[in-house]
N, C-alpha and C positions, 0 to 999 in steps of 0.2 A: 504493500500500500504506500510505501514511502514516496514514490515519484509523483503521486497525485498533487501534492502541494508544491512540487518543484518543477512541474512541466515547463512553465514559462522560462525559468532561468536555465534549465538544461537545454531547451530548444535554442535559446539565444547563444549559449556557449558553442554550439555546433552548427548554428545557422540553419536550423530545421524548423518547420512549422509546428504549432502546438498539436495538430492532428498527427503529424509524423512522430512527434515526441510521445504520443499516446501508444506507440508500438512498445514502449517500456512496460505497459500493462498487458498488451496483446501477446507478446512473446512468452512471458511466464505462464499465461493461461493455456496457450496451446501446448507447451511442453508439459505442463502439469497434467493435462488431460491424457496425454500419451504415457507419461511416466507412472501415473497412478496404477493402472493395471499391470504394466510391465514390471515395475520395480517390486510391487507386492507379490506377484507370482514368482519372480526369480529369487527373491529373498524370503520365501515363505517359511523356511525352517530356521531363520536367523533370529536370535533374541531381539525383541522389539526395542529394548533400551539401547542396544548397540546400534541399530539402524537409525533411531532418533538422533543419536550422537553423530553418526556419519552425516546425516542431513544438516545438522547444525554447523558442522565443520565446513560443509560445502557452501552453506549460506553465508558464513563469514567470509569465505574466500571470494564469493561473488561480489559482496559489498566492497571488499578491498580492491577488487579489479575495477569496479565502477568508479571508485574514488580516484584512481590513477589513470583512467582511460584517456588516451590521447585523441580518440576519434569516436564518433557515434556508433559505428559497427562494434567497437569493443564494448561499449555500454550495453548494446543488445546481446552480445555474447554473455556478459555477466547476468543479464536477465534470463537467458536460457538456463543458466545454472540455478537461478532462483526458481524457475519453473520446475525443474527436476526435483528440487527440494520440496516445493509445495505439494506436488503430486504424491511423492512418497511419504512425506511427513503426515499429511492429513489422512491419507488412506490407512495409515497405521494408527495415528493418534486419536482419530475421531471415535474409534471403537474400543479404546482401552479402559473405559470407565469400569466395565464389568470385571477387569482383572485387578482393579485398584480399590474398589469399595464393595461392601455387601450388596446383594441383589436389590434390596429395598431402596438403596441410595443411588442406583445407576442413573435414573432420570435426572436427579439433581446434579450428579457429578458430570453428566454429559453437558448440562447447561453451563457448568463452570468451565469445562474444556472449551466450549464454543464461545464463552465470554472473551476468549482471545481475539475473536474476529472483530467485534466492536472496539475492544481495547486497542487493536491496531489502528483504529480511526481516532479514538479519544486520546491516545498517547502518541502513537507513532506518527500519524500525519501532521498534527499540529506541532509536535516537538521537532520533527524533521523540517517542517516549513520554517520554524523559528530559527533553528540552527543554520539552515540555508540562507535565511535573510541576514543573519548576523555574520556568519563566517564562510558562506558559500556552500553550494549544493554538494561539492565533493567532501566537505567536512561532515555533512549529514550522513553520507554513506560510510565514511570512515568511522563515525561514532557508532552506527548500527553494527558494523563489522565487529568492533570491540565489544559491544554489548552482547552480541550473539556468542562470542567466545565465553563470556561470563556465564551465560545461560547454560552453555555446554558443561562447564565445571559444576554448576548447580545440579544439572540433570544427573551427572555421574555420582554426585554426592548424596542425593536424597531419593532418587527414584530406584526402586528395587529391580532386580532382574525380571524381565518380562518374556519368558519363553513362549514361542509361538505354539499354541495348542492345536491349531488347525490351519494347515497351509491352504491358501486360496488358489483354486484352479480356474483356468479359463472357461471350462465347461460349466462351472458354477455361475460365473458371470453371465454366460449366455443363457443359462436357465432362468436367472433372475429377470432378464429382459423379456422373457415370455410371460412373466406375471403381469396381470392387469394392473395391480397395485403399483408395481415398479414403474410401468409405463406412464401411469397417471402422475406419479411423483416426479418422473422425468419431465413430463410436459409442463407441469406447474413450475418446476425449478428453472427450466430453460426460459420461460416467459418472464418470470419476475427478476431473475438475475440479468437477463438481457436488458430489461428496462432500467435496472439500478445502475449497472456498470456502463451502459451506454450514456448515462447522464452524470453519475457521480465522478467518473474519471475526469470530467471537464467542469466540475463545479468551481474550481479556482478561476478559470477564465470567465465563467459566468459572473461570479461575485466581483471580479476585478472590472469587467467591462460593462455589466448591466447595473449592479448595485453600487459600483464605484467604491469598493472596499479597498483600503490601503493595504500594502503588503504586511504591515505590522498587525492590523486588525484581522487580516485573513486567518491568522493562527487562532485567534479567539473564536471566530465563527466556526472553524473546523473543530475546535475543542468542544463547543456547545453541541454540535452535531454528534460527536463521539460520545459525550456524556449521556445524551439521549439514547444512543445506541446500546449502551450498557444496560440501561433501564429496560429497553425493549427486549434485550436478550433474556433477561430473567423473567419478565412478564410473559414473553412468548413461551419460554421453557415450562412455566407453571401452567399455562393454558392449553398447550398443544396436545398434552396427553388426554385431556377430556374433550377438547373440541378441535380435532386435527384440521379438518377442512376449513372451519370458520376462522380459526386463528391465522392460517396461511392466507386465506382470502382477505381477511381484514388488513394484514400487513401489506398485501399488494394494493389494496384500495387506498391505503394511506400514502403509499409511494406514488400512486397515480395522482392523487389529489395534490400532493406537495409539488411534484414536478410540473403538472399542468398549470398550477397557480403561480409558480415562481416567475414566469415571464411577465405576469400582471402585477402581483403583489410584491415580488422580490426586488422591485426597483427601489423600495425604501428599506432602510436598515431593519426596522421593526418587523416588516412583512417577511423579509428574508430570514430573520432569526426564528420567527414562529414556524415557518415552513420547514426550516432545517431541523427543528426539534421534532416535528411530526415525522419527517423523513427518517431521522435517526432512530426514533422509537420503532418505526415500521421495519427498517432494514435490520435492526438488531435482532428481531424475531425470525428473520428469514432463514439463516443457516440452521438453527436448531429445529425449525419447522420442517425444512427439507430433509435433514438427516433423520428426523423421527419418522417421516413417511417412508423413506428408503429402508430403515432398519425394521420397522413394523411389517413392511411388506415381505421381508425375508428374515424372520427372527432367528433362524438357525444358522445364518451366515453373516454375522456382524461385520467381519472385516470385508467381505465381498460387498455388502451394502455400503460400507464406507468408501470402497473403491469407486463404485458407480456414482455415489454422491460427489466425491471429489472430482472425478473425470468430467461429469456433466456440468458441475458448478464452474470448474476452471475453463472448460472449452467455451461455455457460454459467456463467461467473463471476458475472455479474449475477443470473442466475436462482438460483444457489446462495445468494448473499448475501441475496436477497429471501426465499427459502424458509426459510433459517435464521433470519432476523429474525422471520418470521411465527410459526415454531415457538417461538422464544425468548419472544416476547411472550405466548404462550398456555400455555407450560409451564415449562421450565427449561433451563439450559445443558447438563445431562447428557443430556436428551432430544435436543437438537441433535446432540451427539456420537454418540449411538447411531444415529440415523437416517443420519448421514453415513457411519458405519462400514458400515452395511448396503448403502448405495449403492456404496461402494468394493468391497465383497464381490461385488456383482452384476457389476462390471466384470471381476473375476477369473474369475467363472463364464463370462462371455462369451468371454474369452480361452481358457479351457479347452475350451469347446465348439468354438471355431475350431480349436484344436490337435487335438482328437479327430476333426475332420472330419465333425461331425454336420450341418453346413450346407455349401452349395456355395461356401464362400469359398476362394480359393486360399491355399496355404501361403505363408509369408513368403518362402521362397527363390524362389518363382515371382513373387509380386506385388512384392517389393522388389528384384528383381534389376536393375531398370532397363531390361529388355528390353521392346520394344513388345508 
């Protein structure tokens, strides 16, 4: 998430457009989508703590490479390394709650794990933007590389060995895709993630050009968004178990409302802040909602469901960032927001059709019950 608040300065350094700079989000997403199944299958019998450590080491190396890159292609190579890290890390990490806590605490622990996603916004994006504004974007990447090494030390110190109890096979992944519940989870995830990352990747240019936020105030705006995201993560985590479809649809509806209204109300500071709070709460619930749908659709294959969640999430993230960048280079940040809002609204319509029983999709109580 680090480049989101630094796109303008990175693009200026290498004389590339903001849309082209958005490739820094597209590249990791594409690589993560590929590496999620490949890495998980190839390393199926390796202790999961060891693999998490390898991914953290790779992530720190990627950030150090970006910090010293002499050309934009080298920056993109570093983002390829980040993509491999993301795909492998989340495919393993998203399903580890059941190995770390008692069964009755798995749902709450999963919410804690996924709180890392909004925390990446509430801490990573504003802090990276602040460091970049004060000391340059290269210093921001250097700082994250050092911080990642510190996390690696902490991982080895406090996390117990996590032997892989069930290697994921490609045929298991294929079987999951034949499940109606998995396909529905996939469709909803694709639409809402496409809407979010097609817009949020370029929220900094919008705030700078439409709301006319200064570079210093931009950090505060992103911090407000991220704080709302943390609240949304835990609110969504507590609600999705009881109301899986409604919670997911409500999050998408809030994203649709926020992004559609930003070009109108986001011209003022107050309007932009209110809508960023709504957007943050909504997106904070999205990862845990999506992961819950995938895991409940395949309760006997938790790591396989994490692989599909990660691959679909990251592939759509990259497509959204790429599409948003193409629109931005040809029109305006307001157009990007409007198109993203319409995409999120489409996800709400899909959820409503599912609820109304217009298609032969099983109801959540049937598909998410965990029964064969």
